[in-house]
TISE-808612 format. One record per residue (C-alpha): residue in one letter; y, x, z. Coordinates in pm, whole numbers, plus 50000, padded with zeros to 5 digits. Example, Ala and Ser with C-alpha at 12.3 -4.5 7.8 and 13.67 -1.06 7.14 Angstrom:
<pts>
a495505123050780/s498945136750714/
</pts>
This chain:
<pts>
m499994999449999/l502375028350085/l501575045349754/k502165013849559/t505575009149733/s506525044749658/m505655041149294/m507645009249268/q510665026649429/k510445054749165/i510425028448891/d513395010849041/d515325043549072/c514605051848696/s515705017648580/e518885018248790/l519885051548657/r519215041548304/d521545012048353/l524165034748509/l523955060248222/q524495031647969/n527275014148170/p530655018447995/t532425020548328/v530395051448424/l530715066448082/g534425063348091/s534805081248418/s533825118648414/d533405119648792/k531075089048804/h529115101848510/k528715135448681/k527535118349005/v524845098648810/v523655129748628/r523415148748954/r521375120949106/v518955123448810/i518605161048859/n518175156949229/l515285131949176/m513765154448910/c513795183849153/h511955163549411/g509145155849167/v510175121749032/d509465117448657/m512875112148491/g511465116648138/p512295080848028/l516015089548058/l515925116447786/p517845096647517/d520545087547758/m520765123547901/i521065137647543/k524145116547494/a525715131947799/l525945165047608/a529045151847441/c530875154847766/p533375183647769/d532715191848136/l530905225248163/i529045214248495/m527805183548320/k526605204048031/k524835228348261/l522935199848429/v521955183348110/y520705217147967/h518465220248265/y517205185148230/i516435189847849/s514575222347922/v512185204348147/y511355172347948/a511905182647586/y508435196047549/h506865163147652/q508865142447401/p509165164447080/d510345134946861/l513295128147082/t514065165247110/l514935166446738/l517965145146819/v519455173347029/v518535204346817/n521505202446588/t523775197446889/l522445228347059/v522625249546744/k526245238946694/q527115247047052/c525575282547011/f528715290546800/e531225275547040/p534275297047139/n533305296547503/p530825324847570/m529285306847869/l528545276247658/r527105298147386/a524695314847627/w523655281347790/a523005265147462/l521025294947329/n518915296147644/t518185258547628/l517325261247264/c514755288947340/s513325269147638/l512295238547436/r508825254347394/l508335237747049/v506885260046777/g508275237746503/l511905244246603/c511655282846583/e513365282146247/y516465266846399/i516555295446655/k516615326246428/l520195326046324/p521655317846676/l519385345246832/q520395371846583/r524105363446636/s523745364247010/l522385400047004/q525615410746824/d527965389547017/n531245402547167/s530385388647511/p527975408847722/y526795377147887/v525655362047562/r524005395147468/a522155396547801/v520905359947758/g519925367947398/a517885396847507/l515905375347746/c515455348847487/c513695373447264/a510795374147511/k510735335847513/i510535334947133/h507755361247135/q505645337347334/l506155310347093/d505925327946761/p505445366946777/s505985369746402/i509615362346443/i510165394646630/s508685415046344/d510455394446071/l513825399446229/n513185435146353/l514245423246708/d512295450946877/e514455477446719/v517635456946795/l516535455047159/l515875492247166/n519415498147050/l520675474647317/t519155497447584/q522185518947513/d524625490147557/k527585496647779/d526905466147996/p524185473948258/t522835438048253/v522265439347875/t520345471547912/v518125458048195/n517335425548013/s516645444147686/i514125467147872/l512555437048033/s512135418947700/l510835450947530/g508215455047797/e507055418747744/i507025420947363/l505275454847344/s502855449747635/d499855444547403/s500645476147208/g500875499847512/g504455493047617/v507765509847533/n507535546847435/i509945563347675/t511565591947512/q513315620447694/s516755610147561/l516205574147673/a514975584448023/h517905608848076/q520375581647964/l518945557248212/f518835583048503/n522465591048437/r523425554448445/l521635545148767/s524865540648961/t526075513348723/f523115489648779/s522865462549042/e520245464349310/a517845440949116/g518645460248789/l518035492848967/v514575482049076/n513655469948729/i514865502448563/l513125525648812/q509865506148765/f510335510848383/l510915548448435/e507585552748614/g506075554248261/y508045584648164/q506165617348152/p508525647548236/s508315676848000/d508315704248260/d509045712148628/d512685715448569/d512815680448429/i511045668348744/f513405686048985/n516445672248798/m515105637148830/l514385641649196/n517915654449258/i519285622749088/l516885599649289/d517385616249628/p520475596149723/y518735563649637/l516015571349903/k518665563050160/h519725530449998/c520225500950225/n518035478650008/t514295479850091/a513065472549748/v515165500749599/v513895525549861/m510225515849798/v510395518949424/v512165552649458/a509535564049702/r506805554649457/l508555574149181/f508875604849420/l505185603649483/k504315601249116/l506605629749014/t505275652949274/q501635645349278/h500815676249086/i503235699049283/a501335706749608/d504045726449759/i506465698049799/h504125667949792/t503505669550167/d507235672350237/v507805642050019/h505195622850228/a507065631850551/q510435623150397/i509235589850274/t507515580550596/s510675588850795/r512725566650571/v510205538050573/l509995539850944/s513815536650964/l513715505850752/c510965492350971/e513085495751282/t515915477251122/s513745449150992/t512555434551332/s514125401451244/c511725397850952/p508215405451075/e506685400350729/l508815428150586/q508115450150890/y504385444950846/l504565455350479/l506415486450568/l504015495350845/c501085490950611/h502795515750370/i503125540750655/r499435534950727/l498715541650355/l500635573150368/a498895584650691/q495465577450543/n496285598250241/c497815626350450/p496195625550798/s498435654050930/l501465633550857/l501475616151199/d500515647951391/t503925663551347/h506705659451596/t509025644351336/i507585609451408/h507385600351776/y504515579451884/t506695555052082/h507805541051743/f504555523051739/f504585508052083/t504275469452041/n507145445552140/f506485412752321/n507735392052037/d505705410851763/p503355388551573/s499645396651604/y499465411651256/v502345435451325/k500675446651658/e497415453751476/v498975478951236/k500975494451522/l497815499951726/y496145516351424/l499045540251371/l499245547151744/t495615557851724/m496405581651441/c499435596451628/c497285605651931/d496805642352002/d496185664252314/d499855663052413/n500335626252422/v496825611952471/t497475602152831/e500625582352756/i498955564852455/v495755556052642/d497755541952936/e499735520852686/l496555507952528/c495135499252868/m498225477852929/y497465458552604/v493825452652714/t494955426552966/d497325408552719/s496835371952692/t496365374152317/l492555378852265/s492935397251932/l495365422952079/s493095429352372/t490085434652151/q492055457851922/a493315478452217/i489685483952339/t488745493051982/a491585517951967/l490385534852276/c486995539252112/n488595553051792/i490455579351991/a487285590552166/v485535592651823/k488385610151647/h489115637451902/t486715666451989/s488435675552307/t486165670152616/n489085660452829/t490125633352570/q486665619752551/q486265619252922/l489605600952975/c488645574052719/f485155568952879/t486605567253223/k489145540653113/l486425520252933/l484185521453246/q486995509253452/l487515480153206/l483805469353288/n485065461853637/i487575436553515/s486325401853566/i487375388953226/d484365381453000/h485825389652661/i487145423552783/v483695432252924/s482035421352604/s484365441152376/t484095471552608/l480275470652586/t480465468052213/v482585500252174/l480535518652439/q477465512052230/v479365529551952/l480385559652162/l476995564252302/l475605571051957/r477955601351930/h478075611252304/p474705601352456/h475315624452764/y477525595852907/s474665570652895/s473645573153261/e477145562653382/v477125533253142/v473545521553242/e474555522253609/c477325497853533/l474965472953359/h473415461853696/t476785446953809/l477695429353487/p477465391253443/y475085390853147/t475155353253100/h479005352553076/l479085376952785/d479555366552415/v477025374052150/g478365408652073/g478515417452443/r474885405352514/s473635424352205/a475355455652309/f474115452052669/l470485449252553/w470865478352302/i472225501452570/l469515489652807/g466665496152570/q468045528152419/y469055546552737/g467345527553029/q463755539052949/g463535561553256/s464705535653514/e462405509853674/e465635490253771/c466245484953400/v462715469753360/y463495445253640/l466905437353485/i465485428853144/e462625408253301/n465265385053449/i466735381853104/i463335374452946/d462835347353206/e465755328553049/v464945336752683/h464345299752603/s468085292952654/e469175319652401/t470265305252072/d471605334651881/y468975353551664/t470865387151692/v470525387352075/c466855376652043/i466215406751813/h467875430352056/l466085417352342/l462685421252163/t463625457552063/a464775466452410/s461565452252561/v459335472752319/k461295505252387/l460995499552768/f457305492352717/f456705526752562/n457885544252888/c456905519153152/a453815501853004/p452255489753333/q455475471753438/c456405458753087/q453055447752945/q453195412253070/m456895410153016/l456515420652649/g453605396752596/r455825367652704/v458735376252483/l456435381252187/e454695348452242/y457935329952258/l459575346751960/l456465343651739/g456675306151802/k460235303251669/d459405287551342/n462985276651284/d464165312751283/m462285333351035/c464435364851097/v463425366551460/r459775355651385/g459575382851111/r460675410051340/a458295398951610/l455385399051368/f456335432951242/y456405447251595/y453135429051672/q451475445351374/l452805479251461/l451645478051820/s448265464651707/t447825493451460/s448805523751674/l450995527951974/s451875562951886/k453005553351534/a454745522351653/s456715543751912/k457685567951635/v459045540451414/i460785518651670/t462255545851902/g463245568651622/d466485588351650/s469575566251624/v471895572951332/d475515579751403/n477435561051129/s480915568651275/e483555569551003/t485915599950977/v489375598150844/c489595615350514/s492515620850289/g492775601349972/s493825612749620/s497415612649520/q496535592449212/s495225565049432/l498265566449649/c500705563449358/s498875533049226/s498775515749560/f502235524149695/n504795495249667/n502015473049555/t500475446049783/s497005449149642/f496075475549883/l496585451250173/l493455432750057/s491215463150101/n492715472650444/s493085437950601/d489455435750719/n488895470950843/s492285486050930/n491535486151307/s487825482651317/t485625503451539/a484205535651401/v480955517451364/a480305481751436/y476865471151565/s476675434551453/a474075411451321/d474395428750982/t473755461951140/a470685447951318/i469245434851003/t470035466450816/s468345486751086/f465245463951067/n465185468050686/n465355505750724/i462435505150967/y460425482050745/t461085503650437/h459995534150627/h456785517350740/f456245503950381/e456695539350237/e454185552950489/q451735526050381/s452385534150014/a451795571350081/d448585562450258/n447655540249965/d447555570649733/s444425580449920/g442705547249860/e443855522850122/l444505486550004/l448125474350009/l448915437349971/v452175424649816/h454575400850007/d456245380049723/f453105361249591/n452605324249598/l449935299849473/t450285262549429/p447585239649596/e446505230049237/q446055266749134/f444145273649453/e441755245149409/s441135253249046/q440465289449122/w438235281749423/i435965260249210/s435755284448903/w435745318549062/p432435333949180/v431835344349544/s432535380849581/k431505386349943/n430175366050247/m430735378350601/a429795366450949/l432045380551219/k431855377751597/p434705384451836/t434845414952054/t435835391252335/s434305359652436/t436275336052200/w438815339151920/e442535337051974/l443715315651676/t447425321951723/g446865359651704/i444555356551401/e447275337051207/c450065361251312/g447945392051220/l446965377950880/s450665369150801/a451825403750898/l449285417450645/n450685395550364/i447565373050364/h449185339050304/t447935305150439/m447255276550191/a445795252050448/i444695254650816/s443215231551069/p444835223951400/s443965247351672/g442165219251876/s439805209151594/e436155209851660/q435465229951346/w438325252051250/k438975260850877/a441575281150703/y442125286650340/l444085318150257/y445145339849952/a446525374449887/k447295398749601/d447205435849607/i449555460649435/k446975464749153/g447305428049063/f443945416349204/v444045381349354/y441855372149648/i441115337149789/l439125332150107/q437865305850346/l437415310350727/v435145286750920/m434755287551297/n432425266851501/g433535246351804/e432885273952055/r434935298451845/s432125323251887/e431545331251526/c433565332051204/e432145327950860/c434195343950583/v433895336350207/i435965359449968/k436365351149604/s438145370549329/a437995368948950/s438695404948852/a438765427349151/t436465456849152/d433715462249404/n435735489349577/s438715465949602/i436595437949748/q435165461850010/q438635475050098/f439925438850132/s436985428450348/t437365458750574/l441055450850619/l440235415250704/s437595425950955/q439885449551134/t442485422151167/l440125395351284/l438355418351532/
</pts>
């Protein structure tokens, strides 16, 4: 109903305005007529369709008032494209006004004529466009230069027919700076498909010598254009640098940034002064950053450019020319500005100022903003990773251990996460961290905190019986855990502790395996549990070697980038996309993805060992093989029996859950299976080895589960392969 009312209101406005534009009283008064036209433009700018008024608005061009003409020109530029037939009525009027004595009117008429976006009218534009480029008024010439680019989009052949590219090239030497800028912009648009404008030495020198005559916007465009110039020798480069040096202190940020980019490009192959240029640009950008506190968006971009410079030249922030206090956060700074400042504060840290910076970061930890608190903890980790000084590392570890005593859950969780990272590089601090685990509220931690807690417990608590009791309490509540990452860490920690404290951990490990093997709704957790179960069933020594292998330190180190990459990224917001997600991340983040990657590495290692063993004759079954029920039934009927076996358990009865898990771990897939409580239990299974041989089998157990009859069928497998498969099956069942 509201939408319908709004539409009716728009229709009423359009009808009312049409009546006013046709009213003789309104047409006879210039002021009234102007008010009506302004109302039309106002509604048009607010999204109301004023297209039906085109015939009446065209008549308004006859009004001698310049403001009225300007408004009507704007209206025609918008709606002429949608009504080409009516547009023909105004073409002759516009062409005629292109030759009016008033230069402002000539320029407006030409701009409107070139904005009609109708290819069929290009013939009418040729003569006015040619005349405009030779006009006595610089304003008309400047508009004509821009109109060349518009005509090029409609009909590129007009540019070549009239040799407008050569005319524009001559206009780059025009005395008026606006004409020069517009000519260069149009040439860049017209010649973009052919490689752009060929900047000769004479053209470049002429533009460099005229830099003082251009406006700020024109200066930015000219300097961007001059980035394509290749200096002939070092003397040419130094002359250009001398000319550009005063503009590096310009009050306009856009001018400073484009000059800085040009400085970096010109000096990228001159190693002697390139580092000095880095320092000079950083100092100037930092000054602009301090004066732009009222515009946090601009301040953020400037800080990101300082970060880009520092990443390319890591020693830049180590000098005493830039004091670290510049990057202390203010109370009213947005979170995105604080994030970049923390990153730069970390890069500024050295042995002289580490105490002050660490104390400042510790103040941010208790900030009410969760993101700032987490980033401050991460920054402490980065400082400890970055510096090789023992005192610095000890200071950071001491502060992090103190944070574990703060009764704020997200601080404790974030601290555990970064301690997990640091222990990979500095395991000699593990005993102090493990002692703190006993006092932490495990159930209050978030997913990352619980995962880090369990990882530290399993990795470094293997010699402590207290850790066994601690993890046993966690296993008692495993049914309430919903996150698969935490379940995987809990399983891994239990297995690692089992290798060192088997008597105390045996029942505990059995309970957690039993629970996780039954999580049919989470195949990631169940797959890890099956993998560990198979490893433990095969050999404890091999399982220990695979699961408790050496941890890999994936800590990132800061490296200097190439000058070419810096030049292409500077004064370009595209580099923000690559830095937004990892600008202040920890040196290595141990998340769910890391857990899965770790598991894949372990699985790959185990698979490679099996493949190596297979070279000596052992059978290896593939994982990605499926049979439909119809295919299985057809093959079971047609294939001959390859082997019959009667197996008896080594214990009193069979454990059906263990059999199913063991077969699944060996890549023997289940087609159909009886419920565990059936009087006669049957299972139909299938598998395929790496040689391409397919095996289908039937298992039948009596009610007492004291004997298992096994029938194996295969169409093409060799006797040796059948023997290997039956041996593998027997070892698994027994």
